Structure formats: C-alpha cells, structure tokens
N, C-alpha and C positions, 0 to 999 in steps of 0.2 A: 180610495176614500168613498166608494160608492155606497149609498144607502138605499138605492132603488133596485128593483129587479126587472123582461123584453118583449115588445109588440112591434108589428110593422110600423116603420117610422112615418109613413104617410097617412096613417089612420089616426083617429082620435084615440085618446088613452081609454081603452075599454075596461081596464082593470087596474085598481090601485096596487095590485100585487105583481104587475108586469113591468119588465124593464123596457126602457125606451131607447132604441138603437141610436137615434139622433143625438141623445145626451151622451151615451157611451162613446159615440164616434167623435163628438166635439172634445170630450175628455181625452180620448186617444190621440187626437190631432195635437192638442196642446202639450201633452206629455212627450210626444215625439219631438216637438220643437224644443222642449226642455232637454231632451237627449242631445240635441245638437249643441245647445248652450253648455251643457256639462262636458261634452266632448271638447269644447273650446277650453273649459276650465282645466282639464287634465292634459290636453295636448297642444294648447296654444297659449299657455299661461305666460309665456315670455312677451306676449302682446296683450297684456291685461288691459281692460277698459275701466274707466271710472264711471261714476254715476252722479249726475248725467255724464254722457260721453263727451270727450273733447272732439269737437267737429274738425278742427284743424289737424289733429294728430291721429285720428282714427280713420282708417281707409274706408271707403264706401262699402266694400264687401263685408268687412268686419262690423261696420255700423249697422247695416241692414240685417245681418245675421243676428246680432244682439237685439235689434228692434223687434224682429219676429218673436224672439223669446219673451219679450215683454207681455205677450198675450197669455203666457202660461199661468202665472199666479192669480191675476184677477179673474180670469175665466174659471179656473179651477175652484177658487173660493166661492164664486157665485154659484157654481154647480153644486158645491157642498151644501149651500143654503137651499137650493132647489131640491136636492135629493133628500134633505131633512124634511121638507114639506111632503114629499112623496112617501117617506117613511111614516110621517104622522097620519097621512090619509089612509095608509095601509093598516096601521096599528091602533087607530082609534082616537087620534087627536094629539094636541100639544103635550099632554102629560107623558105619553109614551116617547115622543120625540125628545122631550126635555131630558128625561132620564138617560136615554141613549146618547144624546149629544154630550152630556156632562161626562159620562164614563168614557166614551170614545175620544173626546177631547183630551182628557187626562192621559189616556193611553198613548196618544200621539205625542204629547209633551214628553212623556217618559221615553218614548221611542227616539225622539230627536236627541235627547241628552245621552243616549246610550248607543243603540245600533246605528243610527244615522251619523252621529258624530264620529264614531269609529270608522265608518265607511269613507269619510272625507280625509282622515289623517292617519289611520292605522295606528293610533296611539291611544292608550287607555286614559292617560291623564295629560291632554294637550295643554299648553300654556294659555291658549285662548279657546273658549267654548263659543262656537258660533250658533246663535239662535236663529234658525232660518225658516223656510217655508212650512215644514211640517209642524214646527212649534207654533207658528202663526195660525195655521189651520186649526190646530188643537185648541188654542186659547180662544179663537173665534167661535169654535163650536161650543165651548163652555159658556161664552157670553151669549151666544144664540139660544142656549138652553133656558136662559132667563127671558130673552126677548120674545120667544115664541108665545108667551102668555099674553102679550099685548094684542089688542085688536089689530087686524091687518093694516088698516090705514095708519095707525100710530107706528107700527113696526116699519112700514115703508117710509114714513116721515123721518124716523130716527136714522134710517139708512141714508136718505137723501141729505139730511143735515150733516151727517158725519162725512160723507163722501165729498160734498160740495163745499162744506164749511171748514174742514179741518185745517186748510191752509191759512186761515185767519190766526191759527195758533203758532204759526212759524216763528214770529218774533220772540216767543217765550222760550227761554233757554235756562238751564241750570248747569253751572260749572261742576266738574267732578269734586266730590266732597261736600257740596252744598246739600241741605235737606231738600228732598224731592228729586235729586238727580237720577237716582236709580229708577224710580217710578216713571219719570218723564222719558227716560231712555227706552223703557219698555213700551210706553204708550205712543210716543210721537217723535222723539228726537234720537235718531240712530247714534249709538255711541257705545262706550265701554263702561262696564261696571267692574270695579276691582273687588276681588274676593279675598278673604283673610288668609287663605292657604296658598298664596303665591300663584293664583290663577286669576283670569279675568273673563268676563262675559262680553261678547259683542252682540248687541241687539240688531241684527241685520235686517229684520222685518219688524219695525215699530208697529204696534198692534192696532191702534185706533181705526185707521181707514179700512183694515181688513174686516173688522166687525161690521162696519157699514156695508161693505160689499156682500158679506154673508147674509145680512138682513135683507138686502135687496133681492138676492137670489131666492130666499124663502118667500118674499112677497110676491114673486111672479109664479109661485108654485101652482095656484089655482088655475092658471092657464093650461095646465097639463092634467086637469081633473077629468074623470070619466064624464062623458057627455059634452065636453068642449070639442067642437069640430076642428079638424086639423087645419082647415083653411082659416078659421077664425084665429087660432093660435099663431099661425104663420103671419097673418096680417098684423097681429099685435107685436110679434117679435120684430118684424120689419119696421113698423112704426117706431118702436122703442129704439132700435138700432140707429135708424136715420135721425131720430130726435137727439140722441146722445152725440152722434157725430156732428150734427148741426150746432149743438151747444158748444162742443169742442172747438169747432171752427170759429165761432163768435168769440169765445174766451181767448183762444190763441191769437186770433186776429187783433183783438184789442191790446193783448200783450201787457196786461196790467195785473190780472188776478187769475189764479187757477194753476199756475206753474211758476215756481220760484226763479227759474232760469229764463230770462228773456231771449227771444230769438232775434237774429240779425240777418241782414241782407249781405250775401257774399258775392264776389265777382262772377261766380258760375252758379247756375240754377241747382245743381246737385247739392252743393254745400248749403245753399239757402234752404232747400227742402230738408236736409239733415238737421239744420238748426231749428226749423219749425217742429220737427218730430222728435227732437232731443228732449225727453221728458224725465222727470225725477221719479224713480221707483221706490226709493227708501227714505221716507214713506211715500207711497204712491200719491202723486199730486192729483188734484181734481181733473186736470186735463188728461193725465195718464189713465185714469179710470174711465173717463168718458170715451177716449179713443179705443181702448182695449175692449171694454164691455160693449161698445157700439158695434165693433167688428164681430165680437163673439155672438151677439144676438143675431146678426145677419147670417153668419155661418150656420148657426143652429137652425134658423129657418130654412136655409138652403139644404141642409142635411136631411130635412124631413121629406124632401121630394126628389133629390138628385143623387145620382151615382150610387145605386144600391150595392154594387160590389165593393166600392170604396168604403161605404158605411159598414159593411160586414167586416172588412179588414181592420178598420180603425176601432171598431167596437170590441175586438179581442183585447187590444191594449187598454181601452177605457173600462173594460169589465173587471180588470185586476190592477188598478192603478197603484195601490200601495205596494203590492208585490213587485210590479215593474219598477217603481221608484228604488226599492232596495237592491234588486238584482242589477239594475243598470249602473248604480253608483259603485257597487263592489266590482262589477265587471270592468268598468272603465278604469278604476283605480288599479286593479290587478294588471290590466293591459298596459297601462302607463308604466308601472313598475317593471313589467317584463321587457318593454321596449328599452327602458333605461339600462337594464341588465344586459340585453343583447347588443344594443347599438351604442351605448354610452351617452353621456351628456353632450348635446350639440347646441344647447341654448343656455349658456351659463352652467348652472348645476342641474339642469333638467333636460329631458328629451322633449323636443317639440317638432311639430310638422311645419313645413315651410310656408303654407298659405291656408286661407280659409276653405278652399276647395277640399283640401285634405280633411279638414274638420268635418265637413258634410259627408265625405266618404266613410270616415270612421263611424259616424252616427248611423249611416245606412247599414254598415256591416254589423253594428251592435243591435240594430233593430230587428234583423232577421231571426236570430236565435231567440231574442226576447219575445217575439210573437208566438213562437211555439211554446215557450215556457209559460207565457200568460194564458194560452189556451189550455195547457195542461192544468195549471193551478185553478183556473175558473171551474174546470170539471171537478177537481178535487173538492173545492169549496161547495159546489152545488150538491155533490153527493154526501158531503159530510153532515152528520147530525150533531156535531159538537157546537155548543153555544158560543165558544170563544172564536169560532171561525168567522162570525159576522163582524168582528173587530178588525179583520185583516183585509 
C-alpha cells in the first residue's frame, strides 16, 4: 500500500520523490507481525481468541502473541495517510493525492471482495463475506481523498475527535432489520448484514476510527518534508509517541473512558498486566489506538538511526506490502491444506500445531521465501512503465 518512493533513513528527506527506509522498515515490521497472527489463524484456529481476549482462558503466550499483532492495522493505516502526504508533495498537492486515493481505495475494496476473500476460504461464494483490513484501508483512503482538502489543522482536529471521541458512540446500537443497522455496522458497530441472495456480510473492521487514524497519519506528513532535519523529526516523533502513551496510561488508569472493557486486578501480576492491556480492536478503542500508535511513533523514530542492516531487511517487505499480503495468505492457506492432507485432522476437523512456539516457527519459515519474492516484485515494479503497477 506504499505511496512513497528511498533515502538514507538518518538524513532529512531531501527529495519528495525518494523512499524513506524507516517508513518501509516499520511497515515491514508490522506486516511480519501480521504474518505471525495469520499463521495462528491457519494453524492454531482450534485455540481461537475473542476480541477483547479472555484473560482467564487465553494463555500468556497466546495473549502476548495476539497483542503484538495489534500493532499491525493502526500503524499500517497511519502510514497509509503519511504516504498519501508524501505522494501529494511529490505530485503537486492535495488534488493529485485526492484522485489517486479515491481510485486506489476503490481498487482495494474490490480486491477485498474478490482475491482476498478467496484467499481466506478458497470458495467463490462463501456464506459469509468478511470485510477486513484491506476493505477498511480502501474505504479510509476514499474518505481521506475528501479530507485532504481541509486545512492541516482542521484535518488533524477531525482525526483527533474521531480517534478519542468515537467511544462516546458505543451506546448507540441498531438491531438487525432496523433502519440504519447496515450503515452503523459499517461505520462503528461490528456485526452482520444479511444479503438477499442467501449470503451475509461481516463488518470485521468498522470504518469510523480507521478514517481518523488515516487523517492523523496524513497530518504528520510535513514532518517528513524536504528541509526538515532528521533530529527535529525524531524529536517530534518521540514526543508524540510518549504523549500518546502517557494519555493511554491516564485513561486506562482511570478505567472509565477510552476502552469498553474495564481492567481488573488478578491474584498474579501477569494476568493483571494482561487485563490492563486487553483492548478492543473491533472497532479500535481510543486506548487501543493510543497504545499502538504511541509504540509505532517511537519505533519509527528509532528506525531512523538504529540497526541499518535490520532496516534494509525489513524495507524489502515494506516496499511491496500488498504483494506480500496476497502471497502470504495464499501460501499459508495452501500449506494448511497440505498439512491436513498429509497428516490428517488432529484438532477436530482441522490440522493444528500444539503450541504458540510452532506458530512463530511457521511464520519464520514463511517469511524467508516471502523476502525474496518481495525483492523480486519490487524490482519488477520499479522497472515497469505500466501505469497500473502503481496500484499494486
């Protein structure tokens, strides 16, 4: 989903046409965490987790594995907004970005309903169509195509109000069949929408908070403008990250607003920490966004100055994220089907691995060939003169 193009991470952005390795590296890191989470979906489905997770029924290893995956969607959507600003600065302003965001967003929505949906179930007409992260990113881009015309201060204000204020809407509900149910399920209240041809839609990623996150990502774009010193940008990122984490600590400590699920004290400190960090993702609560984007801002600042070899490694994944997303889904699903055929069902009707360590091992094995595939595809895309390649 990258819209930007690469310069030394430790320097100021000297050209609006250049990629920024720290951004690609952060994007690469979160999609690798996504790979772990999706390996869990295909090979550890017999130990499925709820949202929020059950602290008493989820093992600490599974809980913290899932918790790490919480970074993926918020950071990725924020980087989508940031990349949109970089695209605008390269192409001449909001007008260029608006048109591209609208078309790219529509493309992603169609992709979710076709290629991505098939990757999850290998069925052309599944009984339930799950509208997940690609769909949410696509619609967020389409919404951002209108928001980019706002003054920067107003755009940031919209993002802040949505992210911090949308939990005030939690009491509003519409029962299935009521007027407004479908629209509210898309915007804020995760649920099912019945279709007239014996199918239904599951709005796994209610849209409203993701629009706010994309707007905030676009709002910090000028920090990466040509002429902004790297030290200044890192200081701003660290200040932003620490401020978000501090606000998270205050809201979570008060335990009244910001997260629908209240935390509790347990007899042991591990489960108490799990309770505090057990946050709602669908839709992402204010506390969820503050924690994940706070961590993301700090990691992005660190990636500008640390571990150049790691940055180069992660940037390969982050430079071809949509390609990675598609190949890893099909690869994991095919591998799960192959294991079921070879070893048979050992967890009810499915094949599953015995523990979370195996999930991480599968993810590592999948990541290695994916790195070479992403490097190959990035080269093909870079050399291609075809206009449609910029949508991939």
